[in-house]
N, C-alpha and C positions, 0 to 999 in steps of 0.2 A: 336510332332507328335503322333497321335493315330492310331494304326493299329489293325484291326480285321481280324484274320486269321482262316479259316476253313480248317482242314486237316483230312485225313483218318488215324486213329490211333487205336491201341488196348487198350491204356491206356494213362494217363496224361504224364508219363515219355517219351513215344514214341512221343507224340504230341510236347513236348519241343524239342526233337531231330530234328523233321521235321521242326519246327519253326526256329531253329538255321540254318538248311541247307538252307532255303530260304532266311534268312537274309544275310547269307554269299554269296550265289551264285547269286540269282536273284536281290535282293534289294541292295546288295553290301553295307550294312550298318553295320559298326563295332562300331557305337556309343553305349554308355551305354543304356541299355533297362531294363524295369521292366515289368514282366508279372503280370497283375492285375487279370486275370481270366484264368483258364485252366479247362474246364469242358466238359463233354459230351453234344453235341448239342441235345436239346430235340426233334427236328423234325426227326433226322436221327441217328440211333444207332451207326454207324461206324464213325461218324464225331465228332471231338472235336473242340470247339471254344476257341481260345486264344485272349485275349485282352491285347495289349502291348502299353506302353508309351515309347517313344524314346526321349532322349535328342538330339535335332536336331537344327542346325543352319538354320533358316527358311528363306533362300534366294531363290528368284525365279530361279536363275540359277542352284541351287542344286536340285530344284524340276524337272527341265528339264533333268538334269543328271540322276535322278532316273528313269524318264520315259524312257530315252534312254537305260538304263541298262535293264529294263523290256522288251523292244521291241526285245531284242536279244533272248528271249525265246518263245517257241511255245504256247503262251497263247492269250486269247482275252483281249484286253486292252481298257479301256474307261477312258478318262480324262475329268474332270468337272471343269469349271471356267476358267477365264482369269484375273489374273494369276491363275495358277493351284491351286485348293482348295481341290480336291479329286481325287484319282486314284482307279479304280476298275480293278482287275486282276481276270480272271476266266479261269479255265481249259478249254482248247480247245479239245473237244471230237472228233473233226475231224482228229486230228493229234495224233497218238499213240506214246507217248514218255514215256517209262517205268521208266525213271528217275524222272518223274513228276506225277506219278499216285497216289501219296499221297496228292496232292494239289487239293482242291475244289475251294477256293476263297480267295483273299486278298483284303481288303478295307483299303486304306490309307487316313487319314484325316489330313490336315495340320492346324496348329494353325495360327491364324491371329495376 
């Protein structure tokens, strides 16, 4: 699985801490992961882009479980493909949740 995460952070160290928070809480993924990229996003100063590869048992029911985990949070969720090929999670500006003000977007791509 490949994940692209956009977070509001002051530096790369804080970006990793925010990434860990969302892996543990929202995505509920404890699998081994490797951060391939952690850098300031060139379009917006306060945003960091992290690209992560996760060792993942790629079963359709696990994809559904991941979607159901994300649905418990106040975010905008879009699912692509049948079976699920991609998940897009975007901060919901209509709901003020101060626990999630450091998240802009998560894009999850599943390997075939």
